N, C-alpha and C positions, 0 to 999 in steps of 0.2 A: 200893233203888236209886233215885237221884234221877231226876226227869223229864229233866234234861239228859243224864244218862248213858244213859237209855233211848232218847232221840232220837238220840244219837250212835251207839248200837249199831244201831238200826234203819237209820240212814243208811248205816253201814258194810256191813250185810247187803245192802242194796239195791245198793250199788256193787259188792260182791263178786258178787252175782247177775248184774248186767249184764256184769261182766268175764267170768264163766264163759260167758255166752251168746255173747259175741263170740269167746272162745277156741274154742268149739265151731264157730262160723261159719268161722273161719280153718282149722280142722282138716280140713275136707272139703268138696268141691264140692256134695255133696247137701244140706249144711246151709245153703247160701246162701239158701235160702228164708226163713230167720230174718231175713235182712236186710230183707225186706219189712215186718217188724213193727218193726224197730229204726230204719230209715232208708231211704234210697234203694237200689234194686237196683244202680244204677251204683256206689255207694260200696262195697257188699258185694263185687261182682265185682272191682272194682279192688283191694280189700284182699286178696282171694284170689290175684289174679294177681301182686301185688307180694310176697306171702309175709309181709306184716306189716301192722300197723294202728296208727295213732296214736289211741288210744281217746278221748282228750279231744277231738281234732279232730272225730271222727265223731259223738260225742254232741252237740257244739255244732251241727254241721250238722243232726242230727236234730231238735234243739230249734227251730232256725230253720224247718225244713221243717214241723214241727207247728204253729208259729205261723202260717205262711203258709196251711196247710190250714184252720186255725180261722177265718180271715177269707175263705176261698174263693178264693185266688189260687194260681197255680202248682201246681195239683193234678195230680200224675202219675196216669196210668191204668195199672193193673197187671192183667195177664191171665196166668192159669195154666191150661194144658190138657195132658192126657195121652192118648195113644192107643197101643194095642197092635198091632204089625205083625208078621205072620208071616214075618219075614226076620231074618237074623243082624245083630247090631249093626254089624259091620265094613262090611257092604254099605250099611246106612242111613247110617252115618257118612260114608262116601266120597261118597255122593250129596249129603248135606247140606253137607259141607265145601266143595263147589263152589257158592258162593252164586249163580253164574250160572244154576243150575238152578231157583232159587226162583220165577221167573215162570211156570214150568211148572205149578205147583200153587197159587201165591198170586195170586189174581185182581187184587188191588189193586196189584200191582207191574207196572210197565211194563218196566223193565230193571234189571239189576244187572251192573256191570262190575268184575271183579276186577283190581286194579292190581298187587298183589304178594301174598306169602304172609301179609300182615297187613291191608292196606287194600283197601276196595272202595267203589264209588260206586253209589248207589241212586236210582232215580226211581220214584215211586209216584203212583197216582191220588189225587186229593183231591176233595171235594164240588164240585158245580157245574162239572164238567169241567176243573178246574185240576189242577196236579200239584205235587209237592214233591220236593226232592232233598236228599241228604246223603251225606257220606263216613262210613264206619264202620271201626273197627279191631278186630281180634281181640285180646281181652285174655288169654284162656287157651285152650289147645288140648291136650286129652289124647286121644290116638288111640283111636278106637272107644268113647269114654266121654263126652266133655264138650267143648263149645265155648261160649265166652262172647264177647260183643262189645258195643261201645258206639259211638255216633255221636261225631264229633269236634266241636270248637268251630265254631260258625257254621252248624250244620245247620238246615234248615227244620223238621225234627222231631227234637227231642232225645230219643233213645231208647237203650235198652240191653236186653240179654236173654241167655238161655242156653238150650241144648238139652242134655239128658242122655239117654244111651242105657244101659239096664240090662236084664238078663235078666228076662223076664216069668215069673211063677209058672206052674208046671205045664208048663214047656218049651213055651210057646205063642209063642215068638218074642221080640220086644224091646219093652219099654216105652219110648216116646219122650215125654219131658216137656219142654214148652216154657214158659218164663216170660219175659214181656215187660213192660217199663215204658217209657212214653213220655209226653211233654208235647205234646199236639196244638197246632198253630199256632192262636193265639187263645185257648188255655187251655180252661177248662171249657165256655165258651159254644160254642166250635167243636166240642167233643166232643158236646154236646147236639144241635147242628145236624146233625152227621154221623149220629147215631142216627136222626134223622128221615128220612134218605135211605138207610136200610138198611145203615149201615156200623157197627153196634154192634160194638165191638172183640172181645168174647168170642165172639160168634157168628162173626165173620169168621175169627178164628184157629182156632176149632173146625172150620169148613168147610174151611179150608186144610189142616188136619191130616188130615181125612177124604179129601181129594183126594190128599194125600201117600201115605196108606195104599193107596188104589186104584192109584196110579201104581207103587208099589213091589211090590205083590202081584200085580197083573194086567198091568202094563206099559202101562196106559192109564187115562184117567179117564173113567168112564162118565158120560154126560150124557143128559138127557131133553129138551134144548132142541130144538124143532122137531117133537117127537113129540106126537101127539094125547093129550089127557088122558082117562083112563078115566071112565066114568059112575059 
């Protein structure tokens, strides 16, 4: 076999492999995590919500994104966390679906106002006592299973994410998986500064989910603030 034929075969195999990965992505909400490896989470969620995907368009977008990352600009921050909560999925879904509940367990949020069954307005704390705002739309909503959302154009913080509710092994309640992707104002530099002020995204989301678990299981969030520390 000539080297040209071999290169052509290798290229075709690579393209077929990519196509299969995207087909799997479209096939189910759980597989949206693959979008984190292939391109932006927002692109993957939008593809799932629309029920289709222009493969060439997405791969071009992914190529541009990789080029931007290579020179250190426009880098999105991705966070993935899972918590098991001893409550049925329908109860957790109902609470989460009302975004106005979020400030109850997400410390960085000041307020969330739901406009209609699709759009909501968010106000969040930012470093140095400032705040940021954005509108977000629900992209896909499967009752008791899955909710995805993304900020609209002009947001102070470009972000997208999803939450998935699935039965935990051993009949231990519900696994709640949250995946977020966002571009902090000011890009990577702003993210680095935020970490210095104790706002590291992974820790923040992990703490939020622990408070969500306490709120759903115990009806309140336990706190040690104001209590003396043990010796």
